[in-house]
N, C-alpha and C positions, 0 to 999 in steps of 0.2 A: 268299731262302729263308725269312727271318723272316716276310716277308709271306705266303708260301705256307702256312706253319704256322698262321699266324693264320687264314687262310681255311679251312683244313681243320678247325680247331677249331670254327669257326663252323658249318660244315656238319654236323659231328658233333652239335653242339648242336641244330641243326635236325632232324637225324634223331631225336635223342632226344625232341625235342618231338613229332615225329610219332608216336613210340612212345607218348608220354604221351597223345596224342589217341586213339590206338587203345585204350590202357588205359582211358581215360575212356569210350569207347564200350562197351567190355566191361562196365564198372561199371554204365553206364546199362542195358545189356541185362539184367544180373543183377538190378538193382532192378525192372526191368519184369517180369521173371519172378516176382520175389517178390510184386509187386503182384498179378499174375495169380493166384498161388496164394492170397493173402489174400482176394481177391475171391471166388474159388471157395469158400473156407471160409465166408465170410459168406453167400453165396447158399445154401449147403447148410444153414446154421443157420436162415435165414429160411424156407426151404422146409419145414424140420422143424417150426418154430413154426406155420406156416400149416396144416400137416397136422394138428398137434395141435389147433389151434383148430377146424378143420373136423370133426375127429373128435369133439371135445367138443360142438360144435353139433349134429352128427348124433345123438349120444347124447341130448342135451336134447330134440331134435325127436322122437326115438323115444319118450322117456319121456312127453313131453307128448301125443304122438299116441296113446300107449297110454292115458294118462289121459283124453284126449278120446274115445277109443274106448270106455273104460269108462263115461264119462258118457253117450255116445250110446246105449250098450247098456243103460242103466238101472242100472249097477252103482254103488252108493254106497260109502261108506268113505273111503279116502284122497283120492279124487277130489273129494269134497264139501269137504274142508278146503282143497284147492288152489283150488277155485272160490270159497270164502269169502274166502281171502286175496286173490285177484285182484279180487273185488268191493270189498273194503275198501280196497284200494290205489287203486282208481279212483273210489270213492264221494266225491262232493263234500259239503260242509257248507253248508247254507242257514241264514242268520240273518236274522230279520225283527224289527224294532223297532216296537212299538205304543205310541207316546208317550201317547196319550190314556188308556190303561189302565195305563201304566207297566209294560209287560211286554216280554219278549224271547222270541221263538219260534225254537227251534233244531230243524232237521230234517236227518237224515242216515241212511245205511245203516251207517255205521261205528260199531259198538257200543263199541269202545274209546274213540273220540273222544267219543261221547255220555257215557260214564262219566266221562271227564275234565271235560267241561263240567258235569256234575251235581255232581262234587266241588268244582269251583270255585264253583258257585252256592251250595252249602251254606256255604262259607267267607265269601262276601261278602254273602249275603242275611241280614243281621242287622238287628234293629230299631234305629232311630236313638234315641240317648239324648235324653231330654227334660229340660228344666230349668224348674222353677217358681221364679221370683224374686219375693220379696216386697220391694217397694221403698217407702221412705218418704223424701219430700223435705221437709225442715224448714227453716224460717227462724227463726234465733235472734236475738233483740234483744240487742245488745252495749252498750247504754247503761249509764251509771252505773258505769264502771270495769271492766266485763267485757271481756276481751281476745279470748277464743275459747272455744268449747265444749270444745276440746281442751287448754285451759290449766288442767289439773288434775293432781294427783299420784296415782299408784297406790301403795298401801301393800301390800307383800307381803314375803316372806322376803328378797328381794334388793333391794328398793327402799324407801328411807326418804323421809320427807316433810321437805323442807327449804325454807326461804323463798328466794324469788328464783330458784328453779331453773326452767329452761326446760322446755317440754312434752316435747321430744325426749329430753332427758337424764333426765327423771323417769320416762317410760314405759319407757325401756330396750328390752329385747327384746320387750316387748308392743306397741311402736309400729313400724310399717313406713312408711317414707317412700316414696310412690309418685310416679314421674315427677319426681324432683327436678331432672332436667335441664331440664324444661319450666317448673316453677314451684316454688320452695322452700317456698311456703306451702301446698302441697297435702299434706295429712296423711291418713293412714289408720290405723285401729286396730281391734282386735277389740272388739266390744260386750260388755263384761263387766258384772258386777254394779256395779262402781264407776262405769262409764260411765253405766249406767242410773240410778244414784243421782244423778249430776250432772244428767242430763237431767230427772229427775223434780223435782229442786229448781228448775230453771229453769221447768218447767211450773207449779209452784205459784206462781211469781212472775209468771205470765202473760207469759213471754218467748219461748215456743215457739209457732209457728204452723205447722200442717200445710199445706204448699202442695199436695201431691198424695200419694196412697197407692195407686199402681197395682199390680196383680198381673199379672205377665208370664209367659206360658207359651211357651217357644221351644225350638227344637232346637239341637243343638250347632253352634257357630260361625256362628250366624245373628245378624244385627244387629237389636236392638230399639230403638225410638225412642219417647221420651216428650217431648211438647211442651206447655208451659204458657205461654200467652200469647194473642195475637190477631194477626190480619192487618191491617196498616195501609198506606194509600197514602203514599208519601214522594215528595218532589220531588227528582229527580236531575239535572235539566237544563232547558234552554229552547231553543226554536227560534223563528226569526223568521217572522212571517206578515204579509201585506200586505192591508189592507182598502181597497177603492177605491170611490169614489162617482162615478158617471157620469150625465150628463144630455144632453139634446138642445139644439140651438140655440146660443146664445152662452154657455152655462154651461161652467165649467171642471171638469176631472176632478181630484179630490183623492185622493191615495194616502197612506194612513197605515200606518206600520210598527208592529206590536205584537209582543210576545213571548208565546209560549204555553208554560206549564210542562209538562214531561214527567214523568210519574209512573210508579211501579212498585209492585207489592204485595209487601211484605216481612213475614215472620214475625218479630215482636218479642216476646221473652220468654225463657224458659229451655228449652233443648233438651238432653235427656239421651240419649246413645247408649251402649248396653251390648252388648258382643260377648263372650259366654262361650265358654270352651274347657274341656271336661271332661277332666281328666287321669285316668290309670289308677289313681291312689291315692285316687280319689273326692274330689279337690279341684278347685276351679273357678278358673281364671285369667280374670278379667273385665277386659276392656279398656274403660275408661271415658273418654268424651268429653263434657264439659259446656260448653255455649256459652250465654252470657247476652248479650242484645242489647237495646238500647233507644234511644230518640231522645235526643240530647244537648239540654240546655236552651239551648245557644248554637248558632246557625246559622252556616254558612259562606257566603261570597259568591263568585260567579264573574262575570267580565266577559262581558256579552252585547251584541252589536251591534244597535242599534236605529237604523235609517236610516244616517246617517253618524257616529253617536256610539256610544261604549261606556258602558254603565251597569252597575252592580253589582246582581246579583240574588241573593236568598237561596235556598239549597238546604238540605235536611235533612241532618243528620249522625247517623249510626248508630254508637253506641258498642257495641263487641263485646269480650267477654272469653271466652277459650277456655282450658280446662284439660283435660289428657289424662294418662292414666296407666294402670297395670295393677296390680291387686290380686289376691291369692290368698286364697280363703276355703274353709273346710272345708264339707262337706255339712251343712246345717242350722245353721251358725254365722253370726251376723250380723257384718258389718263396716261401719264408718262411715268416710265420706270427707268431709273438710271443709277449711276454710281459705279458702273463697271469700267474702271480706269485701268489702262494698260500703258506701260512705259517701255520704250525701246530706244536703243542708241545705234547710231550709224554714222557714216561719213557723208558729208554734203559737199558738193563741188559747185562753185560758181565761176563762170568764165565769161569773157567778152566774146560775142559771136564772131565766128570766122577766125579771129586772131588767137583765140584759145586753143584752136585745133592745129596750129602750125607746128610741125615737128621741130623740136629743138628750141624754138622761141615761144611756143605756147605756154610754157611754164610761167612766164612773166605775166601772162594775161588771164590766169585762172588761179583760183584759191580753193583749197580743201580744208575743211574744218570738221571737227566732231560735233555732231548734233544729237540732241536728246528730244525725243518726241513723246508727248503724252496725249492719248486719245481716250475719249469716253464713249461708251456704247449706250445709246438711249433708245428705248422701245416705246412707241406711242400706239395705244390701242383705243379704238372707238367701236364699241359694240352696238349693233342694231338688233333688237328682239323682234321676231316675227312669229306670231302664233296662228295666223290664218293666211290663206292664199291672198286675200285682199290686202292684208297688212304687208305681206311680202312684196306685192306689186307697188304699193305706195313707197316703201323703203327703197326699192330699186329705182323708182322714178326720181325720188329726191337725190339719191346717190348719183344718178346720171346727170341731173341738172347741176349739181355741185361741181362735178368733174368736167363739165363742158366749158367752164370758165378758163381762159388762158391764164397761167400763173403770173404773167407779167402785164395783165390787162390794166391794172391800176397804176402802172408806171409809164404808160405810153399814151400819146394823144389819139391815136387811131390804130386799128388793126389792119394788117396787110390785105385781108380779104375785102375790105371796104374802101380801099384806095387804089389808085392806078400807079403804074410805074413812073409816070411823069409828074407825080405828086399833085396833079390837078384832078380833084374828085369830080366825077360826072354823074353821080347818083347811081351807085351800084345796086342792082336788084337781083334777088335770088330767083331762080326758076322753080316753078312748082313741079312736084310737091316738095315742100321743105318744112323744116321745123325750126321755130324760133325759140330761143332760150332767153327768158327775161333777165336772168342774172348775167348773161353774157352781153346782151344788147345794151345794158345800162352803161357799159364802158365805151360804146360806139358813139363817137361824137359826129360821125359823118352819115349816120343812117338817116334816110329820108331827106337828104340834102343834095344839092347840085342841080344842074340844068335838066337832067332827065328824071328827076325825082317826081313821084306822084304828088307829093306835098310840097309845092313850090312856095318859096318865101315871097313876101310882098316886094313891090318894086323898090321901096325905100331901103329895105334890107339888102336887096340885090345890088344896089348902088354902092354899098359899103364893102364890096368884095375887095380883097387885097390885090394889089398889082404885082407884077412879076418882080422878084427881088433883083436888086442891082448886084454888081460884082462884089462890092464891099459887104452888102448884106449876105451874099452867098458865102463869103469867107466867115462872117460871124456865125452863120448857121452851121457851117462845116466844123468850125472849132467847137461850138457848143455840143454838137452831136458826138464828136470824138471824145470830149470831156465826160459827157454823160455815159458813154460806153466804157471808158477806161477807168473811171474813178472807183469802180467796184472790183477792179482786178488788181492783182499784185503787179509790181513794177516789171517783173520779168515775164509776165503773161500778157502785157498790153500789146495791142497791134501796132506794128511799125508802119506809119503812113509817110510817104515822101512829102517833105516840106514842113512837117509838124515835128517839133522837138520839145522835150521836156524842159521846164524851167525850175531851178531849185528855189525853194522857199526858205527864207531866213527865219520866218516866224510861223510856227505851226501850232501855237497854243490858242490864241484867241485874237479876234480882230473887232475893232469898234467901227462897224459899218451901219448898223441899224439904229433908228431912233427909239426903238422899243427895247428897254433893258431886260425884259422877260425872256428874250431870245438870245442864246449864246451862239456866237459865230466862230467856227474853227476852220482855218484854211487847210485843205487836204492835199491838193496837187495843182500844178499849173503847167501850161504848155504855150508855145508861141509859134506863129507862122509869119515869118518876116518880122514886121514891127507890130503885129497884132497879137495880143496875149489873151488867153482865157484861163480863168481860175475857178476851180470847183471848191465850194465851201459847204460845210455841214452845219445845218441849223438845228438847235435843240431847244425845245420849250422847257423852261425851268419853273413854270408856274403851275398852279393847280387848276387852271381854267384853259379852255381852248383859245388859241391866238390866231389872228389873221395876219399874215406877213405882207407888209407893204414893200414889195421888192422893187417898185418903180421909184421910190424916193429913198435914196441911199446917200451916205456921206462919200464924198469923192466924186471924180469924174469918170464915167464909164460909158462905153460905146453902146452896150446893150446888156440887159439882164434877163435871165430866164430862171424859172423855178419849177421844180417837179410838182409841188403841192403848196398852194398858197395858204392853206389852213393847217394848223398844227393842233393835234389833240393835247389834252393836258398831260403833264409829266407822268411817266411810267405807264402810259397807255399806248396801244398800237397806233402808230401814225403821229408820234410826238416829235419826229425828226424828219428832215428832208434835205435836199441838195439845192444849192443856189449856184448858178453859173454866170460869171461876170466877164465881159469882154472889154478890154482896155487897150489904149494906144501905148502904154508903158507897162513895166513890170508891176506886179501886185505889191511887192515890197516898197517900191518908190511911191506908189499912191498911198499906201498905208502910212508911210513915214510923213507924207505931206499932210494927211489927215491929223496925225498926232501933233505935228508942228502947229497947224492952224488952231487946234484945240487949246494948246498951251498958250 
């Protein structure tokens, strides 16, 4: 019975399982019914949306058909606005570029798009800024102890003059090192009065040579190139060539191998590249690239095969130095870039004129020595920014006025165009039409003077006119003019005038001639004609204030005294030195010795 109970329990479980299956079927039927109901709801929602879309579409069609009917019936108003919007929405924009005339042609029916194009055109169609660059390329002779044009001290409220101080530390904030990563010797500084004074001093000593003075007109961010040099062929290699000799009969054929040099044309000299960038604050950032190239005095050799052998053949060697950097300059302010020092060695010959050229005996009258020459290349740049045609016209006018001044106008008493050959001024007048330059005329001491002048002086002033010079005075004038002309030249470059001979000075350090201790007097050179001597002396102001030179009251006895400028500016400023010319009946050394004896 136990087994029967067990089997009955099993059957009951099976029956229960069947009931579970029935229940599962019922659940599936219920879910199926739910799905059918949900699907019906979704179908109803989709149908409703479709009906709404169709209704909206019909309304739009009806409205557009009414607008179309209004348009076809000739009724304007709102239909015109709809038509305009439709045309603008569909209107293309045609753009044509005319490169030859630098023009862009835009064509469209869309007024709003055309207005946007016009607004953009007004913003970008601006005149390109122009730049006028005044460039000077100078070569400075650094012989006799000079290190560099930039090796000087600036004296200001914040900078003191000390011995042994470097150029960088002395200049301080006034000195800007450019491209120190490329070359520490590349220096740049603003051209101030102190810099011009230093440059003027070197010019007086004939140490400055103007290599080139170009005027460059360029646009913003355009590269300008200046080349000073020549094109030369150089040998850069060789190639083997065979020459053959052939004949008929029993003659032999001879083949000879020769080498033919290969050449190329190279620009050798100094090349300057300037790339300006105009900033919004009217400053100019100038990218500078300087390249100097030349043939090396020593040649290189390369092995070249000639037949079955190798021979050494000479080729040219080009030495190249490149400097690059960026400097920033204000509009109208000069900036100098230097530090490009070159050394060269050569033979220098000095000889006595005529005697040094005598065959056989000329050896005793000439001398040859090895010389070492150091030169520095300095580039001075002054930019002028022009953004409008009116500004360009003003810059050109100022530039013309500045360059209309004769460079030696501040060193002479009168210009040749305002005086006559007989040195007696009669009132020179220019014929109309003419243009007067105020900067030039301020140096003219003879303008509106003389007998024929429109602005005659009073009778009292005319009575004070100088009389004709005597023969002695003429000698004084001749010697003074010769001294003024020769003192700035080297001894071997001075003009030889009959009757005038140089006099050797025993003392060229300092002389006690003035009663003003603020002025230092240094004898430079002396000449004589017969028993009359003339001596040129350099005067230097050693004080911090301007000084007036009393050249008429001097120590010693002098026949006449003349000075180039009676006023000296304070020390280290332009115009702090001048030349004094003294004419005497004896030599300068004798008079200076008598002054010293009298003082003791």
